[in-house]
MIDRENSE-28523 format. One record per residue (C-alpha): x negated, y negated, z; residue in one letter. Coordinates in steps of 0.02 Angstrom, whole numbers, padded with zeros to 5 digits, always signed. Example, Ala and Ser with C-alpha at 12.3 -4.5 7.8 and 13.67 -1.06 7.14 Angstrom:
BEGIN
-00615+00225+00390A;-00684+00053+00357S;
//
This chain:
BEGIN
+00256+00517-03383M;+00184+00424-03533T;+00038+00483-03639L;-00043+00372-03771L;-00132+00466-03910F;-00250+00368-04026V;-00331+00458-04172D;-00381+00391-04343S;-00348+00556-04434S;-00166+00549-04490A;-00150+00735-04532A;-00231+00799-04372L;-00143+00670-04264R;+00027+00730-04328G;-00012+00912-04289Q;-00077+00873-04115R;+00071+00762-04071I;+00192+00903-04116I;+00092+01024-04008W;+00090+00904-03859L;+00276+00869-03868R;+00312+01055-03873D;+00198+01093-03725N;+00216+00942-03613L;+00400+00934-03567P;+00449+00775-03478G;+00313+00672-03564F;+00341+00524-03678T;+00208+00537-03815I;+00158+00378-03909V;+00029+00380-04048D;-00069+00255-04153F;-00208+00270-04283P;-00308+00116-04227E;-00367+00040-04064A;-00296-00132-04104K;-00119-00066-04125E;-00137+00036-03965A;-00201-00116-03869A;-00051-00218-03926A;+00064-00081-03864W;-00027-00071-03697I;-00001-00257-03672A;+00188-00236-03683K;+00227-00065-03609T;+00288-00042-03431D;+00194+00119-03392T;+00045+00224-03449L;-00017+00381-03362D;-00137+00463-03485I;-00241+00390-03626L;-00315+00507-03756V;-00423+00409-03879T;-00570+00426-03995E;-00727+00361-03911A;-00794+00287-04073I;-00681+00260-04222F;-00742+00268-04404P;-00717+00079-04407S;-00845+00070-04264Q;-00714+00008-04141E;-00727+00096-03974T;-00606+00179-03857G;-00706+00110-03710F;-00630-00064-03730A;-00460+00016-03750L;-00485+00111-03587R;-00533-00052-03500D;-00376-00137-03568A;-00267+00007-03508A;-00340+00010-03332R;-00330-00179-03317A;-00140-00155-03320R;-00125+00022-03253F;-00271+00063-03136P;-00217+00245-03114N;-00226+00286-03300T;-00320+00449-03330R;-00430+00449-03486V;-00488+00581-03609L;-00610+00532-03746F;-00617+00634-03907T;-00769+00614-04017T;-00842+00663-04184R;-01008+00583-04135Y;-01150+00618-04015D;-01115+00511-03862L;-01291+00520-03790S;-01330+00351-03714G;-01147+00310-03681F;-01139+00393-03510E;-01107+00227-03421A;-00964+00183-03539Q;-00885+00356-03519I;-00889+00337-03330D;-00758+00452-03250D;-00668+00502-03410A;-00668+00677-03484L;-00741+00707-03658V;-00679+00828-03791L;-00795+00862-03938K;-00696+00856-04100D;-00763+00993-04215A;-00611+00981-04246P;-00544+01049-04083Y;-00397+01168-04069K;-00233+01101-03998P;-00249+01225-03853E;-00413+01144-03803K;-00332+00972-03802L;-00191+01036-03693L;-00315+01115-03571D;-00407+00950-03551R;-00247+00854-03521I;-00196+00979-03387R;-00367+00956-03308S;-00334+00770-03301L;-00165+00799-03218L;-00249+00909-03088A;-00371+00771-03038Q;-00328+00669-02883P;-00318+00481-02901V;-00494+00417-02864E;-00520+00268-02749P;-00580+00164-02896N;-00414+00194-02982Q;-00311+00137-02834A;-00207-00023-02834P;-00304-00185-02803P;-00365-00213-02625V;-00326-00399-02640M;-00156-00446-02710V;-00132-00604-02812T;-00128-00758-02700G;-00236-00686-02561T;-00349-00820-02485V;-00523-00768-02434L;-00615-00915-02356G;-00622-01050-02490N;-00563-00933-02628Y;-00392-00884-02690Q;-00377-00718-02783V;-00294-00728-02954L;-00312-00555-03032E;-00423-00401-03031R;-00542-00394-03178L;-00616-00220-03155Y;-00668-00091-03027I;-00830-00001-02989E;-00877+00139-02871K;-00908+00031-02718E;-00834-00138-02765S;-00695-00229-02855E;-00714-00387-02959T;-00578-00519-02962Y;-00545-00681-03053R;-00527-00810-02914A;-00515-00997-02888L;-00636-01095-02778Q;-00501-01202-02700V;-00604-01351-02642A;-00670-01391-02816V;-00539-01299-02921Q;-00674-01195-03005R;-00636-01023-03079P;-00758-00891-03016V;-00784-00704-03015A;-00768-00633-02839L;-00850-00464-02803V;-00776-00377-02650L;-00849-00228-02558L;-00711-00098-02543K;-00642-00084-02366P;-00683+00101-02347E;-00868+00057-02356H;-00870-00082-02227L;-00919+00038-02086K;-01056+00124-02186K;-01219+00033-02141P;-01316+00101-02289D;-01186+00044-02417I;-01166-00126-02331V;-01354-00153-02336E;-01361-00102-02518K;-01221-00226-02557F;-01316-00366-02469K;-01478-00319-02554E;-01387-00331-02721R;-01333-00507-02672E;-01513-00556-02637R;-01574-00487-02802V;-01440-00580-02901K;-01474-00742-02806A;-01660-00731-02848S;-01631-00725-03036L;-01606-00890-03127T;-01581-00901-03315H;-01461-01010-03416P;-01387-00857-03504R;-01360-00754-03344I;-01210-00796-03235A;-01281-00862-03071P;-01228-00808-02897L;-01137-00950-02808Y;-01110-00889-02631E;-01121-00734-02522A;-00988-00731-02388G;-00906-00635-02247E;-00729-00680-02192V;-00628-00581-02064N;-00740-00431-02090G;-00729-00433-02281W;-00895-00440-02376L;-00900-00526-02545F;-01000-00637-02659Y;-00948-00754-02797T;-01032-00788-02963R;-01004-00893-03117E;-00865-00840-03234L;-00954-00860-03402P;-00879-00973-03535R;-00787-00899-03682G;-00715-00725-03705R;-00790-00558-03661S;-00840-00439-03797L;-00704-00321-03733A;-00574-00458-03764E;-00643-00499-03936I;-00637-00315-03986E;-00449-00321-03962M;-00429-00460-04092T;-00455-00470-04280D;-00609-00579-04259E;-00768-00518-04344M;-00941-00595-04328L;-01037-00646-04484S;-01222-00610-04496E;-01267-00784-04436R;-01149-00782-04287R;-01195-00604-04243L;-01378-00655-04242T;-01341-00793-04117E;-01250-00673-04002V;-01387-00541-04014L;-01520-00672-03981F;-01431-00740-03827G;-01414-00570-03744V;-01590-00516-03793A;-01661-00677-03720E;-01575-00646-03553A;-01621-00461-03546M;-01802-00490-03596Q;-01822-00626-03465Y;-01756-00517-03324A;-01835-00351-03372T;-02005-00431-03401E;-01997-00489-03220R;-01960-00314-03157G;-01773-00328-03126Y;-01677-00165-03135H;-01503-00162-03211H;-01355-00054-03249R;-01298-00023-03428S;-01220-00168-03522L;-01034-00149-03556A;-00918-00250-03670P;-00846-00337-03517R;-01021-00403-03472D;-01055-00501-03632I;-00969-00669-03655Y;-00966-00771-03815I;-00913-00954-03818D;-00837-01055-03961T;-01009-01098-04029E;-01056-00913-04029H;-01180-00936-03890Q;-01191-00780-03782A;-01216-00757-03596S;-01202-00606-03484I;-01137-00559-03314V;-01275-00535-03185N;-01294-00345-03202I;-01460-00343-03109F;-01481-00248-02947R;-01612-00172-02832P;-01737-00059-02919A;-01721+00129-02910I;-01851+00265-02933V;-01793+00316-03108A;-01855+00195-03241R;-01738+00142-03380R;-01780+00173-03562D;-01781-00002-03636A;-01773+00060-03816R;-01621+00168-03776A;-01542+00019-03688D;-01568-00090-03843V;-01491+00042-03956R;-01341+00057-03841A;-01324-00133-03839F;-01328-00142-04030L;-01193-00009-04036D;-01082-00118-03926L;-01080-00251-04063L;-01031-00136-04206R;-00842-00155-04181P;-00852-00345-04206V;-00985-00349-04343A;-00918-00398-04514A;-00943-00280-04659E;-01098-00308-04764G;-01245-00408-04698K;-01190-00407-04516A;-01172-00217-04510R;-01335-00201-04607G;-01423-00311-04479L;-01369-00198-04336L;-01424-00045-04432Q;-01597-00115-04471S;-01624-00173-04292L;-01571-00003-04226S;-01688+00088-04345E;-01833-00023-04289A;-01820+00055-04114N;-01849-00109-04023H;-01873-00140-03839D;-01805-00305-03771W;-01966-00402-03807T;-01985-00348-03987S;-01797-00368-04017L;-01806-00548-03957L;-01957-00584-04067A;-01872-00509-04219S;-01713-00609-04190L;-01812-00769-04161D;-01896-00748-04331D;-01728-00710-04411L;-01648-00867-04336R;-01791-00975-04400D;-01769-00902-04573D;-01581-00931-04570M;-01603-01108-04505R;-01717-01159-04646E;-01604-01075-04775R;-01456-01169-04702S;-01547-01335-04709I;-01590-01312-04891V;-01415-01254-04937R;-01337-01404-04850K;-01452-01527-04937I;-01421-01446-05105E;-01232-01431-05077A;-01216-01613-05027E;-01313-01664-05182S;-01181-01586-05295L;-01025-01679-05355P;-00873-01639-05249A;-00792-01536-05388G;-00933-01410-05399V;-00980-01391-05217R;-00979-01211-05163G;-01049-01143-05326R;-01223-01070-05314K;-01323-01093-05475P;-01487-01001-05492W;-01590-01155-05452W;-01513-01167-05276V;-01582-00997-05232W;-01747-01040-05314A;-01753-01197-05207A;-01724-01092-05051V;-01877-00987-05087A;-01981-01139-05128V;-01932-01236-04973I;-01969-01087-04861L;-02145-01087-04933L;-02157-01272-04892I;-02098-01241-04714I;-02235-01112-04690A;-02363-01247-04728A;-02290-01384-04616L;-02415-01487-04522G;-02550-01483-04656A;-02630-01655-04655L;-02717-01744-04795M;-02902-01786-04775N;-02954-01961-04723G;-02983-02021-04899S;-02802-01988-04944N;-02717-02068-04795L;-02568-02179-04836M;-02587-02364-04802P;-02458-02340-04664G;-02570-02223-04564G;-02598-02285-04387G;-02464-02422-04398V;-02383-02482-04238S;-02209-02423-04193V;-02073-02547-04241L;-01953-02580-04096P;-01767-02545-04103V;-01688-02703-04174E;-01503-02734-04141M;-01381-02823-04257V;-01223-02910-04195R;-01060-02857-04278I;-00926-02988-04238P;-00754-02944-04173A;-00613-02938-04298G;-00514-02838-04423E;-00591-02736-04563F;-00540-02609-04694E;-00571-02432-04632Y;-00569-02278-04745Q;-00438-02310-04880K;-00331-02464-04851N;-00319-02444-04662E;-00336-02603-04562K;-00426-02584-04396V;-00476-02716-04268R;-00634-02690-04165L;-00710-02795-04026P;-00887-02862-04046E;-01025-02732-04040F;-01209-02715-04081W;-01288-02581-04191I;-01470-02542-04229S;-01531-02619-04391K;-01626-02462-04439H;-01617-02276-04408E;-01713-02216-04254V;-01893-02178-04304T;-02019-02043-04262I;-02121-02167-04160G;-01971-02224-04059Q;-01917-02045-04028Y;-02094-01999-03972A;-02080-02133-03836E;-01918-02052-03779F;-01997-01879-03769L;-02143-01950-03671A;-02023-02031-03548A;-01932-01866-03521L;-02089-01792-03443K;-02067-01903-03289T;-01876-01909-03289A;-01763-01799-03183R;-01714-01638-03273P;-01556-01672-03373G;-01553-01857-03326E;-01501-01912-03501F;-01408-01755-03556D;-01225-01754-03605H;-01117-01666-03473P;-01062-01536-03602L;-01236-01500-03671Q;-01256-01310-03681P;-01355-01235-03537K;-01459-01144-03665T;-01528-01308-03734K;-01675-01353-03624T;-01776-01471-03734S;-01747-01623-03845H;-01900-01589-03952E;-01847-01565-04134P;-01902-01415-04238A;-02080-01433-04307Q;-02103-01588-04198W;-02288-01565-04163Q;-02329-01552-04349A;-02219-01696-04405S;-02275-01811-04264H;-02459-01775-04299A;-02434-01812-04483A;-02340-01973-04443A;-02476-02036-04326K;-02608-02016-04461S;-02499-02074-04605G;-02516-01906-04693A;-02386-01797-04778T;-02252-01681-04711F;-02153-01571-04831N;-02255-01653-04971N;-02184-01825-04928E;-02277-01970-04852G;-02231-01999-04670I;-02271-02131-04538T;-02215-02170-04362L;-02085-02286-04441N;-02005-02146-04541T;-01832-02093-04474P;-01837-01947-04354V;-01742-01795-04420T;-01700-01617-04365Q;-01614-01689-04212V;-01449-01617-04156D;-01307-01718-04079W;-01365-01684-03901W;-01537-01756-03944D;-01461-01912-04020A;-01347-01938-03869Y;-01492-01918-03746A;-01603-02042-03839F;-01464-02171-03845A;-01428-02152-03659K;-01613-02167-03618W;-01617-02325-03722N;-01472-02401-03623N;-01359-02379-03772Q;-01242-02251-03854R;-01202-02178-04024L;-01088-02283-04136P;-00909-02228-04163T;-00855-02186-04340E;-00760-02350-04352Q;-00908-02451-04291E;-01024-02362-04411W;-00910-02395-04559E;-00881-02578-04518K;-01069-02606-04500A;-01094-02522-04670A;-00949-02596-04772R;-00920-02764-04690G;-00746-02832-04654D;-00695-02820-04838K;-00721-02632-04854G;-00856-02634-04988L;-00892-02474-05085R;-01078-02495-05058Y;-01172-02595-04927P;-01227-02720-05061W;-01058-02738-05149G;-00935-02643-05257N;-01048-02600-05404Q;-01177-02459-05402P;-01363-02497-05418R;-01481-02362-05479D;-01625-02392-05358N;-01542-02484-05213A;-01531-02337-05093A;-01640-02184-05060N;-01522-02054-05134L;-01532-01887-05222G;-01518-01934-05405D;-01707-01910-05412D;-01721-01774-05279Y;-01835-01627-05326N;-01841-01474-05212A;-01994-01398-05296K;-02154-01411-05192P;-02253-01483-05336K;-02108-01577-05413G;-02121-01764-05430R;-01960-01824-05354G;-01920-02003-05312G;-01938-02074-05487K;-01788-02190-05463I;-01798-02251-05284D;-01980-02208-05248G;-01950-02071-05120Y;-01909-01887-05138N;-01866-01864-04953L;-01854-01993-04813W;-01925-02168-04828A;-01999-02280-04691P;-01887-02416-04620I;-02026-02544-04649S;-02006-02542-04838R;-01916-02679-04938V;-01743-02613-04986I;-01578-02667-05061Q;-01475-02543-04957D;-01422-02682-04837V;-01245-02715-04775S;-01162-02887-04761P;-01217-02891-04578Y;-01398-02846-04619G;-01390-02662-04567V;-01508-02555-04673C;-01502-02379-04748D;-01317-02346-04724M;-01291-02277-04900A;-01447-02169-04906G;-01613-02115-04830N;-01545-01995-04697V;-01367-01961-04644S;-01322-02004-04464E;-01235-01934-04312W;-01091-02036-04241T;-01013-02017-04070S;-00875-01926-04163G;-00744-01973-04034E;-00564-02000-04090T;-00442-02115-04002Q;-00408-01981-03870D;-00593-01975-03827G;-00625-01803-03903E;-00713-01742-04058W;-00601-01704-04207P;-00562-01525-04257A;-00672-01450-04392H;-00565-01441-04551P;-00620-01261-04585D;-00616-01200-04405F;-00472-01289-04319I;-00513-01214-04149D;-00687-01292-04152I;-00713-01478-04118K;-00869-01564-04184V;-00942-01739-04197P;-00941-01817-04371V;-01090-01859-04482V;-01084-02017-04588R;-01185-02090-04732G;-01279-02020-04881G;-01456-01954-04882H;-01602-01921-04997F;-01521-01762-05065G;-01348-01833-05100V;-01313-01901-05274K;-01250-02079-05289S;-01061-02098-05283N;-00932-02223-05223D;-00885-02125-05066Q;-01053-02131-04977L;-00983-02246-04842L;-00814-02162-04819T;-00857-01976-04827D;-00837-01887-04661R;-00951-01735-04649R;-00919-01599-04521F;-01067-01495-04458P;-01047-01315-04400E;-01074-01377-04222S;-01157-01514-04121A;-01310-01400-04114N;-01342-01417-04300E;-01502-01506-04353A;-01566-01534-04531T;-01711-01616-04623L;-01591-01744-04695A;-01505-01806-04536R;-01551-01935-04406G;-01455-02067-04308F;-01446-02247-04251R;-01381-02322-04089T;-01250-02449-04035A;-01192-02545-03882T;-01038-02642-03830S;-01136-02764-03722A;-01106-02946-03764A;-01293-02973-03746S;-01374-02802-03761P;-01512-02757-03641A;-01684-02753-03718Q;-01705-02576-03786P;-01846-02477-03705K;-01925-02442-03873S;
//
């Protein structure tokens, strides 16, 4: 028999291993100091009978995930948790394992517990899978067992007709002739089917085939927390906040509506490549005993400790735990934190892009001062000037989308690369607040998701930009927003890629490709600037005169500290007559490469993102404004300095709706 012993104390582990080898003849004893090393060994070994592991390591990794990994390969593995910590609240994670309090314990006590494990019969939930790989159950083919519970087993399966991976939950055969358990299983199906939320895996189908009872549900995107714990990946404060928010949003939604649930486990939480979280449908019929929401939140926060990076991320978990939140107050706290991070990120991006390439990444004192100042500005968004101070542009009509023809032919792309494009049309100006308002109004009568991209995250349910009500109100009255004049003909900003795509589709158009954008900006000769090869101090709305201070007088060179209306007279005009390509606001492109996909982010090669082109009001003038390719953190990113324009391949483009 094989026993795996995992203990972080090198001195004590050595003593205990010697004792076990002397007192357990016939056993192969393997030991490791860390869960990650043990997990790697489990993945390769041919047998494992007993696992003895710390429940919670000093590094905040857990033995619970290690137990799950062991039983995924060896269902009959018996488990003993040792602990230096109070495990109150971890009863669900402990499940059927024995626990040995480490005070430290004597070797004799360890041996006694192991002998107790050996004396235990193999429980039904440790038996081999009921369904072997390849079994067909109705329209589903079983691939592998994921985990086992007292009355059911969960498998990864394939819905054959549509080739869709699903999770299949099967009632164990020994319960099929027990009416009370069968009814409870069916009631659980009804409860899960009644709950709809984009972050909770939905139930697909409840079925009965040849006497077997089962239901199928969505297999969430990404990796489970249990899988992530077995890697070297750690979540930064920002990414951890997104994960916490996603789970809190789902749990608050369900519990507020009276749904009962079992305890969350690492296998229930899934995190996708954009660090958006969703959960397995853990909700079930209510029982008499009420759950303690605050204890549930603390247990949930503890689940994230093994993957939280040192420093701010760990500190965030600690502060949230000390606040003793329930699900509602946790969600509110995280919502405020995300808003704060979003505004800090916007300011940092604007400031970073305004620096010369050689000094980007440094953080002089004035950057942090600007962060504090801008946050104060954000708090006052929406404040309108009185009637006597209205800009002349107040109440102006919305300019329509005007398209410019770009003829077919060869042009210089990037640095000395010759590219040939067919004829296309591109909007003369960036999409404005007024045009975008018409789009939002049209969405109210459109079918849900009618203009959404197929890959738009389920968690994104609106195309309304941040602070939209305040900015739109200011634009309609020609007032100020962020201390800058604004009208309906000012470019719309704080739109993410999904928003830009949806507007373009609604307008019978699309987003321009990078090559189309660059040709429209540089002409067929590959100019350095839209107006030629020589810089001009005030030609474009750029950041040489940008001032982040709320009472600062920016815009001394080009007349604008932030965005400028498209109706002004400008020199930032390309050979084809396309405006504001060098400055004003940067712009989303379709981002697609020749293979039809987004390019890989240069800093995160496993993440693909659309590309942003063009300078903006915070970027200093330079000769790479039209060739720089900027990579956002994700397609979900939205900033005060980014908008978009549209394009079409139609020989005679349809009249835009706006």
